C-alpha positions in Angstrom: 113.0 39.3 99.4 116.5 38.6 98.2 117.2 42.3 97.3 116.3 43.7 100.8 118.8 41.5 102.7 121.7 43.7 103.7 125.1 42.1 103.1 127.9 43.5 105.2 130.5 40.9 104.3 133.5 42.2 102.5 133.9 45.2 100.3 131.5 46.5 97.7 132.3 45.8 94.0 131.4 48.2 91.1 130.5 46.1 88.0 131.2 49.2 85.9 134.7 49.5 87.2 135.3 45.7 87.1 134.5 45.2 83.5 134.3 48.7 82.1 131.4 50.8 81.0 132.2 50.7 77.3 132.6 46.9 77.3 129.3 46.5 79.2 127.5 48.9 76.9 128.7 46.8 73.8 127.5 43.6 75.5 124.0 45.0 76.3 123.7 46.6 72.9 124.3 43.2 71.3 121.9 41.6 73.8 119.3 44.3 72.9 119.6 43.3 69.2 119.1 39.7 69.9 116.1 40.2 72.2 114.6 43.0 70.2 114.1 44.8 73.6 116.0 47.6 75.4 118.4 46.5 78.1 119.8 48.5 81.0 122.2 47.7 83.9 122.0 49.4 87.3 125.3 49.4 89.2 124.5 49.4 93.0 128.0 50.6 94.1 128.1 53.5 91.6 124.4 54.2 91.8 124.3 54.6 88.1 122.5 53.2 85.0 123.9 52.3 81.5 121.4 51.7 78.7 121.4 49.8 75.4 119.2 52.6 73.9 117.8 56.0 74.9 114.7 54.3 76.6 112.6 56.5 74.3 109.3 55.1 75.4 109.9 55.7 79.1 111.1 59.2 78.4 108.1 59.9 76.2 105.8 58.7 79.0 107.4 60.9 81.6 107.2 63.9 79.3 103.5 63.0 78.7 102.8 63.0 82.5 105.5 64.0 85.0 103.7 62.1 87.7 104.6 58.8 85.9 108.3 59.4 86.9 107.5 58.5 90.5 106.9 54.9 89.6 109.2 54.6 86.6 111.5 51.6 86.9 114.5 53.9 86.2 113.7 56.0 89.3 116.4 54.9 91.8 114.0 55.2 94.7 111.8 52.5 93.2 114.4 49.7 93.8 113.9 50.1 97.6 110.4 48.6 97.3 111.3 45.7 94.9 111.3 42.1 95.9 113.9 40.3 93.8 114.7 36.7 93.7 117.9 35.0 92.7 116.7 32.5 90.1 113.6 34.0 88.5 112.6 37.1 86.6 110.9 39.7 88.6 108.3 41.6 86.6 107.8 45.3 87.5 104.7 47.1 86.3 104.9 50.9 86.1 101.9 53.1 86.8 101.2 53.2 83.0 101.1 49.3 82.9 104.4 49.0 81.0 106.3 45.9 82.2 110.0 45.5 82.9 111.8 42.2 83.7 114.5 42.5 86.4 117.2 40.0 87.5 120.0 40.5 90.0 123.7 40.1 89.0 125.4 38.3 91.9 129.2 38.0 92.4 130.6 36.4 95.5 127.2 36.1 97.1 126.7 39.9 96.7 124.1 41.7 94.5 126.3 44.2 92.7 124.0 45.2 89.9 120.6 44.6 88.3 119.7 43.9 84.7 116.5 45.5 83.4 114.7 44.2 80.3 111.9 46.3 78.7 109.6 48.0 78.4 107.1 45.5 76.9 103.4 44.6 77.3 101.9 41.2 78.0 98.4 41.9 76.7 96.7 44.5 74.6 94.1 45.0 77.3 96.8 46.4 79.6 96.8 49.6 77.5 93.1 50.1 78.0 93.5 49.8 81.8 96.3 52.2 81.9 94.4 55.0 80.3 92.4 55.6 83.4 95.2 57.8 84.7 93.9 61.2 85.6 95.1 64.5 84.1 96.9 62.7 81.3 96.5 63.4 77.6 95.0 60.0 76.8 95.6 60.1 73.0 99.3 61.0 73.5 99.7 58.4 76.2 98.1 55.6 74.2 100.2 56.5 71.1 103.3 56.0 73.2 102.1 52.8 74.9 101.2 51.1 71.7 104.8 51.3 70.6 105.8 48.8 73.3 105.9 45.2 71.9 103.4 42.6 73.2 104.9 39.2 74.3 103.2 36.0 75.3 104.1 34.1 78.5 106.1 31.6 76.4 108.1 34.4 74.8 108.8 36.0 78.2 110.0 32.6 79.5 112.4 32.4 76.5 113.7 36.0 77.3 114.1 35.0 81.0 116.3 32.0 80.0 118.4 34.0 77.6 118.9 36.8 80.2 120.1 34.2 82.8 122.6 32.9 80.2 123.7 36.5 79.5 124.2 37.2 83.2 126.4 34.1 83.4 128.7 35.7 80.8 128.9 39.0 82.8 129.5 37.2 86.1 132.3 35.1 84.5 134.0 38.2 83.3 133.5 40.0 86.6 134.9 37.0 88.6 137.9 37.0 86.3 138.6 40.7 86.8 138.2 40.4 90.6 140.7 37.5 90.5 143.1 39.7 88.5 142.6 42.6 90.9 143.2 40.4 93.9 146.3 39.0 92.3 147.6 42.5 91.5 147.1 43.6 95.0 148.8 40.5 96.4 151.7 40.9 94.0 152.1 44.5 94.9 152.3 43.6 98.5 154.9 40.9 97.7 157.0 43.4 95.8 156.9 46.0 98.7 157.8 43.3 101.1 160.6 42.2 98.8 162.1 45.7 98.9 161.7 45.9 102.6 163.0 42.5 103.4 165.6 41.9 100.6 167.1 38.4 100.7 164.3 37.1 102.9 161.7 38.2 100.2 163.8 36.6 97.4 163.6 33.4 99.4 159.9 33.7 99.6 159.7 34.4 95.8 161.6 31.2 95.2 158.8 29.2 96.8 155.8 31.0 95.2 153.5 28.8 93.1 153.4 31.3 90.2 156.3 31.8 87.8 158.3 34.9 88.9 161.4 36.5 87.2 163.4 39.6 87.7 165.8 41.4 85.4 167.8 44.6 85.2 167.0 47.7 83.1 169.1 46.3 80.2 166.9 43.2 80.0 169.3 40.6 81.5 167.7 38.2 83.8 168.9 38.4 87.4 167.0 35.4 88.6 163.7 33.5 88.7 161.9 31.1 90.9 161.4 27.4 90.6 157.8 27.8 89.2 159.3 29.8 86.3 161.7 27.1 85.5 159.0 24.4 85.6 156.7 26.5 83.4 159.3 27.3 80.7 161.4 24.1 81.0 164.6 26.1 81.5 167.1 25.8 84.4 168.1 28.8 86.5 171.6 28.4 85.1 170.3 28.9 81.6 168.2 31.9 82.6 170.7 34.0 84.5 172.4 36.6 82.4 170.2 35.9 79.3 167.7 38.1 77.6 164.2 37.2 76.3 165.8 36.9 72.8 168.0 34.1 74.1 165.1 32.2 75.8 162.0 32.6 73.6 161.1 32.6 69.9 161.5 35.9 68.2 157.8 36.8 67.9 157.4 36.3 71.7 160.7 38.0 72.6 159.9 41.2 70.7 156.6 41.6 72.5 158.1 41.0 76.0 161.0 43.4 75.4 158.6 46.1 74.1 156.6 45.8 77.3 159.7 46.1 79.5 160.7 49.3 77.6 157.2 50.8 78.1 157.3 50.1 81.8 160.8 51.7 82.2 159.9 54.7 80.1 156.5 55.4 81.6 157.7 55.3 85.2 154.5 53.5 86.1 154.7 51.3 89.2 153.0 48.4 87.5 151.7 47.3 84.1 149.5 44.3 83.3 150.1 42.6 80.0 147.8 39.8 78.6 149.7 37.7 76.1 150.8 34.2 75.3 153.9 32.2 76.3 155.2 28.8 75.3 155.5 26.3 78.1 157.9 23.5 78.6 156.1 21.3 76.1 156.1 24.1 73.5 152.3 24.5 74.0 151.4 28.2 73.7 149.5 29.2 76.9 147.4 32.3 77.5 149.0 34.3 80.3 148.8 37.6 82.2 152.2 39.1 83.1 152.3 41.6 86.0 155.4 43.7 85.8 156.7 46.2 88.3 159.8 48.4 88.4 161.6 49.4 91.6 165.0 50.6 92.8 167.4 48.1 94.4 170.8 49.4 95.4 170.5 52.4 93.2 169.6 50.2 90.2 166.3 49.7 88.4 164.9 46.2 88.7 162.0 44.8 86.7 160.1 42.0 88.5 157.4 40.0 86.7 154.7 37.5 87.8 153.3 35.1 85.2 149.7 33.8 85.7 148.4 31.0 83.4 144.9 32.0 82.4 144.5 29.3 79.8 141.8 27.4 81.7 139.9 30.7 82.5 140.1 31.6 78.8 138.7 28.2 77.8 135.9 28.6 80.4 135.0 32.0 78.9 135.2 30.6 75.4 132.8 27.8 76.5 130.4 30.4 77.9 130.6 32.4 74.7 130.0 29.2 72.6 127.1 28.3 74.9 125.6 31.7 74.3 126.2 31.5 70.5 124.6 28.0 70.5 121.5 29.2 72.3 121.2 32.0 69.7 121.8 29.5 66.9 119.0 27.2 68.1 116.7 30.2 68.9 116.9 31.6 65.3 116.7 28.1 63.8 113.5 27.4 65.6 112.0 30.7 64.3 113.0 30.1 60.7 111.8 26.4 60.6 108.2 27.6 61.0 108.3 29.4 57.6 109.1 26.4 55.3 106.4 24.8 53.3 108.3 21.9 51.7 110.7 19.1 52.9 113.3 20.1 50.2 113.5 23.7 51.6 114.0 22.2 55.1 116.8 19.9 54.0 118.6 22.9 52.3 118.2 24.9 55.5 119.7 22.0 57.5 122.8 22.0 55.2 123.1 25.8 55.3 122.8 26.1 59.1 125.2 23.2 59.9 127.7 24.8 57.6 127.4 28.0 59.7 127.8 26.1 62.9 130.8 24.0 61.5 132.5 26.3 59.0 135.2 23.9 57.8 132.8 21.0 57.2 131.2 19.3 54.2 127.5 18.6 54.8 125.3 15.9 53.1 121.6 15.6 53.9 119.8 12.5 52.7 116.1 11.6 52.9 115.9 8.0 54.1 113.2 5.4 53.1 113.8 2.1 54.8 110.7 0.6 53.2 112.4 1.0 49.8 115.8 0.4 51.4 117.4 3.5 49.9 118.3 7.1 50.6 118.2 10.2 48.3 120.7 13.0 48.7 118.4 16.1 49.1 120.9 18.9 50.0 124.7 19.5 50.3 126.9 22.4 51.4 130.6 23.0 51.2 131.3 21.2 47.9 130.7 24.2 45.6 134.3 24.7 44.6 134.7 20.9 44.0 131.5 20.3 42.0 133.0 20.1 38.5 135.8 17.7 39.7 133.4 15.5 41.7 131.0 15.2 38.7 133.9 14.2 36.5 135.1 11.6 39.0 131.6 10.2 39.8 130.1 10.5 36.3 126.9 12.0 37.8 125.7 14.9 40.0 125.3 13.5 43.5 122.4 15.9 44.3 119.2 13.9 44.0 121.2 10.6 43.7 119.8 7.5 45.3 122.0 5.0 47.1 121.1 1.8 49.1 121.1 1.9 52.9 122.0 -1.0 55.3 121.4 -1.9 58.9 124.1 0.4 60.1 121.8 3.3 59.5 119.6 1.9 62.3 122.2 3.2 64.8 121.1 6.7 63.9 117.7 6.1 65.5 119.0 7.2 68.9 119.4 10.8 67.6 123.0 11.1 68.7 126.0 12.1 66.7 128.1 9.1 65.7 131.6 9.0 64.4 131.6 6.8 61.3 134.5 4.5 60.8 133.5 3.7 57.2 134.6 5.7 54.2 132.6 7.0 51.2 132.7 3.5 49.5 131.1 1.8 52.5 128.6 4.6 53.2 127.2 4.4 49.6 127.2 0.6 49.6 129.5 0.5 46.7 127.6 2.9 44.4 130.8 5.0 44.4 133.7 2.6 43.5 136.5 2.1 46.1 139.1 3.8 43.8 136.9 6.8 43.2 136.0 7.0 46.9 139.7 7.1 47.8 140.3 10.0 45.3 137.3 11.9 46.7 138.6 11.5 50.3 142.0 12.7 49.2 140.6 15.6 47.2 138.5 16.9 50.2 141.3 15.9 52.7 138.8 14.0 54.8 139.9 13.2 58.3 136.7 12.0 59.9 133.0 11.5 59.1 130.2 11.9 61.5 126.5 11.0 61.2 123.3 12.0 62.9 119.7 11.0 62.3 116.5 13.1 62.0 114.2 10.9 64.1 110.5 11.1 64.7 108.5 8.4 66.5 111.3 6.0 66.1 111.3 6.5 62.4 114.5 7.7 60.6 113.3 10.6 58.4 116.7 11.7 57.1 120.4 11.4 57.9 123.1 14.0 58.0 126.7 13.3 57.2 129.4 15.8 58.4 132.7 15.4 56.7 135.6 17.1 58.4 139.1 17.8 57.1 142.2 16.3 58.8 143.1 18.1 61.9 139.6 19.2 62.7 137.6 18.0 65.7 133.8 18.1 65.8 132.6 20.6 68.3 129.1 21.5 69.5 127.7 17.9 69.2 125.0 18.7 71.8 123.9 21.7 69.8 123.9 19.6 66.6 121.7 16.9 68.3 119.2 19.6 69.6 119.2 21.2 66.1 118.3 18.0 64.3 115.6 17.3 66.9 114.2 20.7 66.0 114.3 19.9 62.3 112.6 16.4 62.9 109.8 18.1 64.8 109.4 20.7 62.0 109.3 17.9 59.4 106.7 16.0 61.5 104.6 19.1 62.0 104.8 20.0 58.3 103.8 16.5 57.3 100.9 16.5 59.7 99.7 19.8 58.3 100.1 18.4 54.8 98.1 15.3 55.7 95.5 17.4 57.3 95.2 19.5 54.2 95.1 16.4 52.0 92.4 14.8 54.2 90.4 18.0 54.1 90.8 18.3 50.3 90.0 14.5 49.9 86.8 14.8 52.0 85.8 17.9 50.1 86.3 16.2 46.7 84.6 13.0 47.9 81.6 15.1 49.1 81.6 16.8 45.7 81.9 13.4 44.0 79.0 11.9 46.0 76.8 14.9 45.2 77.8 14.6 41.5 77.2 10.9 41.4 73.8 11.3 42.9 73.0 13.7 40.1 74.6 11.6 37.4 72.8 8.4 38.5 69.4 9.9 39.2 69.2 11.9 36.0 69.3 8.9 33.5 67.4 6.7 36.0 64.6 9.2 36.1 64.5 9.1 32.3 64.4 5.3 32.2 61.6 5.1 34.8 59.6 7.9 33.3 59.8 6.5 29.7 58.9 3.0 31.0 55.8 4.5 32.7 54.8 6.2 29.4 55.3 2.9 27.5 53.1 1.1 30.0 50.1 3.3 29.1 49.8 1.5 25.7 48.2 4.4 23.8 51.4 5.6 22.0 52.0 5.4 18.3 54.7 3.2 16.9 56.9 6.3 16.2 56.5 7.5 19.8 57.3 4.1 21.1 60.5 3.9 19.0 61.5 7.4 20.3 61.0 6.4 23.9 62.9 3.2 23.5 65.8 5.1 22.0 65.7 7.5 25.0 65.6 4.5 27.4 68.6 3.0 25.6 70.5 6.4 25.7 69.8 6.9 29.4 70.8 3.2 30.2 74.2 3.7 28.5 74.7 7.0 30.4 74.0 5.1 33.7 76.3 2.3 32.6 79.1 4.8 31.9 78.8 6.3 35.4 79.0 2.8 36.9 82.0 1.8 34.7 83.8 5.0 35.7 83.3 4.1 39.4 84.5 0.5 38.8 87.5 1.7 36.9 88.6 4.2 39.5 88.2 1.4 42.2 90.3 -0.9 40.1 93.0 1.8 39.8 93.1 2.4 43.5 93.3 -1.4 44.1 96.0 -1.8 41.5 93.7 -4.3 39.5 93.9 -2.7 36.1 95.6 -5.2 33.9 97.0 -4.4 30.4 96.4 -7.2 27.9 98.4 -6.5 24.8 97.6 -8.0 21.4 98.0 -7.1 17.8 95.3 -5.0 16.1 94.7 -2.6 13.3 94.9 1.1 14.3 92.8 2.4 11.4 90.1 -0.2 12.0 90.0 0.7 15.8 89.6 4.4 15.0 86.9 3.7 12.5 85.0 1.8 15.2 85.4 4.8 17.6 84.1 7.2 15.0 81.2 4.8 14.4 80.2 4.9 18.1 80.5 8.7 18.2 78.3 9.0 15.1 75.6 7.0 17.0 76.0 9.5 19.9 75.6 12.6 17.7 71.8 12.5 17.4 71.5 12.0 21.2 73.3 15.3 21.8 71.5 17.0 18.8 74.9 17.6 17.2 74.5 15.9 13.8 75.9 19.1 12.2 79.4 18.6 13.7 81.9 17.3 11.2 83.9 14.1 12.2 87.3 14.0 10.7 90.1 11.4 10.7 93.7 11.3 9.8 95.4 8.0 8.9 99.1 8.5 7.9 99.5 4.7 7.5 97.6 2.5 5.0 95.6 -0.4 6.5 98.1 -3.1 5.6 100.8 -1.2 7.6 98.7 0.1 10.4 99.5 -2.6 13.0 100.1 -2.0 16.7 100.9 -4.2 19.6 99.1 -2.8 22.6 95.9 -3.2 24.7 93.3 -2.3 22.0 90.3 -2.3 24.5 92.0 0.1 26.8 93.2 2.3 23.9 89.6 2.4 22.6 88.3 3.3 26.1 90.7 6.3 26.2 89.8 7.5 22.7 86.1 7.1 23.2 86.3 9.1 26.4 88.3 11.9 24.6 85.8 11.9 21.7 82.8 11.9 24.0 84.3 14.9 25.8 84.9 16.7 22.5 81.3 16.0 21.5 80.0 17.3 24.8 81.9 20.6 24.7 81.8 21.4 21.0 78.8 23.3 19.7 80.0 24.1 16.2 82.8 23.2 13.9 84.5 19.8 13.8 86.1 17.0 15.8 89.2 15.3 14.4 90.8 12.1 15.5 94.1 10.7 14.2 97.7 9.7 14.9 101.2 10.3 13.8 104.5 8.4 14.2 107.3 10.0 16.1 111.0 9.4 16.7 111.9 7.2 19.6 109.4 4.5 18.5 106.4 6.4 19.8 103.0 6.8 18.3 100.9 9.9 19.1 97.1 9.8 18.9 95.2 13.0 19.1 91.6 14.3 19.4 91.1 17.9 18.3 87.9 20.0 18.6 86.7 23.5 18.1 84.9 23.6 21.4 84.9 25.9 24.5 88.6 25.3 25.4 90.2 25.0 28.8 91.7 27.9 30.8 95.5 27.8 31.0 95.4 27.4 34.8 93.2 24.3 34.5 95.4 22.3 32.0 96.8 20.1 34.7 93.9 19.9 37.1 91.4 18.6 34.5 93.2 15.2 35.0 92.5 15.2 38.7 89.7 13.0 40.0 86.2 14.6 40.3 87.6 17.8 38.6 85.9 19.7 35.8 86.6 23.1 34.4 83.9 24.8 36.5 80.6 24.3 38.1 78.6 25.9 35.3 80.1 23.5 32.8 79.3 20.7 35.1 75.7 21.7 35.3 75.4 22.2 31.5 77.3 19.1 30.3 77.2 16.7 33.2 79.7 13.9 33.8 81.4 12.4 36.8 84.7 14.2 36.5 86.5 10.8 36.5 87.0 10.1 32.8 90.2 12.0 32.2 91.7 10.8 35.5 91.0 7.2 34.5 92.4 7.7 31.0 95.6 9.3 32.2 96.2 6.4 34.6 95.5 3.8 31.9 97.9 5.6 29.6 100.6 5.4 32.3 100.0 1.7 32.7 100.3 1.3 28.9 103.7 3.0 29.1 102.5 6.3 27.6 101.4 9.7 28.5 98.2 11.8 28.2 98.2 15.6 28.0 96.3 18.6 26.6 96.9 21.8 24.8 94.1 24.3 24.6 93.1 27.9 23.9 90.0 29.2 25.7 87.0 29.7 23.4 88.9 28.2 20.4 89.3 24.5 21.2 91.5 21.8 22.6 93.8 19.1 21.5 94.3 16.0 23.7 97.4 13.9 22.9 98.0 10.3 23.8 101.6 9.0 23.4 102.2 5.2 23.4 105.2 2.9 22.5 105.1 2.1 18.8 105.6 -1.7 18.5 104.7 -3.4 15.2 106.7 -6.6 15.0 103.7 -8.9 15.0 101.7 -9.6 11.9 98.2 -8.1 11.5 95.1 -10.1 12.2 92.8 -9.0 9.5 89.7 -10.0 11.4 90.7 -8.1 14.6 88.2 -5.4 15.5 85.3 -7.2 13.7 81.8 -6.1 14.7 80.2 -9.0 16.7 77.0 -6.9 17.0 76.3 -7.3 13.3 76.7 -11.1 13.3 73.7 -13.6 13.3 73.9 -16.7 15.4 72.0 -19.9 14.7 72.3 -22.9 17.1 69.6 -25.5 16.1 69.5 -28.4 18.5 71.8 -26.8 21.1 70.8 -26.7 24.8 72.1 -23.9 27.2 71.7 -24.1 31.0 71.3 -20.8 32.8 72.1 -20.8 36.5 70.3 -17.5 37.7 68.2 -16.7 40.7 66.8 -13.4 39.3 63.8 -13.9 37.1 64.3 -10.7 35.1 67.7 -11.9 33.8 66.2 -15.2 32.8 63.4 -13.4 30.8 65.9 -11.1 29.1 68.1 -14.1 28.0 65.1 -16.3 27.1 63.8 -13.7 24.7 67.3 -13.0 23.2 68.2 -16.7 22.7 64.9 -17.6 21.0 66.2 -15.9 17.8 69.2 -18.4 17.8 66.8 -21.4 17.8 68.6 -22.9 20.8 66.9 -24.2 24.0 67.4 -22.3 27.3 66.9 -24.2 30.6 67.0 -22.5 33.9 67.9 -23.5 37.5 67.8 -21.0 40.4 70.7 -22.3 42.6 74.1 -23.9 42.4 73.2 -27.3 43.8 70.4 -27.8 41.2 72.9 -26.9 38.4 75.4 -29.6 39.7 72.7 -32.2 39.7 71.3 -31.2 36.3 74.7 -31.5 34.7 75.6 -34.7 36.5 72.4 -36.6 35.7 71.9 -35.5 32.1 74.2 -35.3 29.0 72.2 -32.9 27.0 73.8 -29.6 28.2 76.1 -27.9 25.7 77.0 -24.7 27.6 76.5 -23.5 31.2 75.9 -19.8 31.9 76.8 -19.4 35.6 75.8 -16.5 38.0 78.2 -16.1 40.9 76.1 -14.9 43.8 73.5 -17.7 44.4 71.2 -18.6 47.3 73.0 -21.8 48.4 76.6 -22.4 47.1 78.2 -19.7 45.1 79.0 -19.9 41.4 82.7 -20.7 42.0 81.9 -23.9 44.0 79.2 -24.9 41.6 81.6 -24.6 38.7 84.2 -26.8 40.4 81.6 -29.5 41.2 80.3 -29.5 37.6 83.8 -29.8 36.2 84.6 -32.6 38.6 81.9 -34.6 36.9 82.1 -33.1 33.4 85.7 -31.8 32.9 85.0 -30.7 29.3 81.8 -28.7 30.1 82.1 -25.0 28.9 81.1 -22.8 31.8 80.8 -19.0 31.2 80.6 -16.7 34.2 77.8 -14.1 34.0 77.9 -11.8 37.0 77.5 -8.2 38.3 80.8 -8.7 40.2 83.0 -6.6 37.9 86.3 -6.3 39.6 89.5 -7.9 38.3 89.8 -10.0 41.4 86.3 -11.5 40.6 87.4 -12.3 37.0 90.5 -14.1 38.3 88.5 -16.1 40.8 86.1 -17.2 38.1 88.8 -18.3 35.8 90.7 -20.0 38.6 87.4 -22.0 39.5 87.4 -23.3 35.9 85.2 -20.9 34.0 86.1 -20.8 30.3 85.1 -17.1 30.0 83.9 -14.2 32.1 81.4 -11.5 31.2 80.3 -8.7 33.6 76.8 -7.4 33.7 75.3 -5.4 32.1 76.2 -6.8 28.7 74.7 -6.8 25.1 73.3 -10.2 24.3 75.3 -10.3 21.0 78.5 -9.9 23.1 77.5 -13.0 25.0 76.5 -14.9 21.9 79.9 -14.3 20.4 81.5 -16.1 23.4 78.9 -18.9 23.4 79.5 -19.4 19.7 83.2 -20.1 20.2 82.4 -23.1 22.5 79.5 -24.5 20.6 81.7 -24.7 17.5 84.2 -26.7 19.5 
């Protein structure tokens, strides 16, 4: 019960009279603005309040019900019942449940005043509880109470901390004024004793620790003490008989003389003058001069006492800076919550540090140690130098990359470091030494400081603070706390972003799995159903042909789904390889059109017109690129056009553009794409909308795969579309033609007949169905097909007999795998052609097969003529 302890030591101080009501009112008004809460101070000695506002809510409540005044915090009788504590906020609840925070203001171990914060509410429910007051207009009362702000416990703790800091400022000023009052009283007593005791008092003055001088009414010095001589660096001989104009620079002398004149003209006993005075080292000190005028031997004498308050001023300035820094960090923390991107946060860092250090140049760089570089993300202070700097550097430094070295690891401690290196060293030579020197001269750089934005021992970014010559870096502790705030904000934003990405990824994967289930089950259901119908055996030849066509169509649809899944897996694993060769563009497009013509009857769209545009004649239509991947993209675009076009035409073609680029296009008159979806259609699992998905099917992977393949080929894929009118997809690739055309490229292997009389082929395959398929297919070539079911039998068969011409090797086998079997066969028969036939379709599997010694690699499922074309190459050898 700190407040109730009676203190009888010493006299009572009035805070209002010490500091002044007007000055206190200005302070609490500013504090009110910062807290967004009314502030009041109660002076115990004067028994009086001053307010930062009119306390509208409290007045309204009292007017609502006069009985509430008995427990109002501003009723002076209330304080007698309060229990206040020195170091923590006391929360007082009025009868109406409004809350006020109260803290004592203590000077020289005496409570001289109270600071009251509020009113506010801690919970909404408090209002409901307060409405149980009797004889009160509930509606009016609630309308008043709901105007009070609601604060959480965390917010109240912040307000308590800020209030204690504010009290420190008031106490510091109060102590200063008490010291000044005490000094005035002491000096007045000295002066009276001096008059009473004459020479004896002058002897005492000589030995006072504070500088003292006395002069006549004309301003000529009559004497001074030793402390005055030490402070000014002047001897008594040089002071006697001189005026202030002889002893001090003109700007100081005029001020001192004016104050002497005011004292003599006003007939006041004493005046106090706060000013500055140069000391013996020509350092200008903050001083307070007490001057009194008295009669000595019928003459007016002015005596002055100089008190050096430089240290007190510095202490007060430190307190003010401390308060400003708290406010700076408080508002920074609030604003950091609002940013949604790293770039906005980096700009905010540069802006806020410029406010904290006005004469600085700020550079904020995002750091990536994995890539060993940093990127300048934000700057401040360079605006008036931008044009000159760009001319010197030859580039705009915003967004510029530069390498980082091990020195940046020092910033992981989160402290502010003074950097001894210059611009040349900081940029690892990106900015030449001569240009660095010119930049440092242009900006008048005196020192460079660096601090890191660190989270979990990872350097997220670095801040460079460039100061002009003559400037010292202040507020380093505040800077360190600020960058810690920023690092936490970056970490929180990144965690939120990762959470959103994970949520979106899971959502898209769930959608993908549901779509895959539909896309796989639909054709599989057709295949199984049509096979069951064929098994019945009572169908006509025409019906059988129709069912076989439908089985073939559904099988290709199922294969396309699987190929899409494999391609997206290859892209994620970085296993998509681009194999460039020379081919004929016109021939490739003709093949694409031929494949689409085969698809038209399956969609019931034979009426659609297929157009083409060939600006180059066949002899000049050469291109060096990956023809298989290009065909994959164009087939995907044409298939999409076929799906989404009901009437009109589909056109495929190309044109040559400047910059050695060739632009392919697929144009349709289909349903079109909404403008808002032009970019998202290239996202994985994304289609225009669900209704289209249900009507047209598809995995939603084709365009994403095509765009990634286009990027790997050094090109770009994009779309232009008008809803309900049609779309045009463009594919831009490098146009390289410096290799002669192979006239046979793009030949149709499916139309070729293969005859291999007397040739013997060994199939290493453990699945009987695959053996039956190949046996029936190879019979038409007149070759013999032998089969073994495991790798060891294949090794023995090839080792013991010389009648095998080609080996078709499966990879997943019951005993040893196809890789080991191939190595063992080639150890005995180095020239034996081994062709890998496997359902392992990843690029890594292909590379393993070739590394094991296989001459070729073919992934299941495959068309038998595709296999025959490969076998034929080695049988001819």
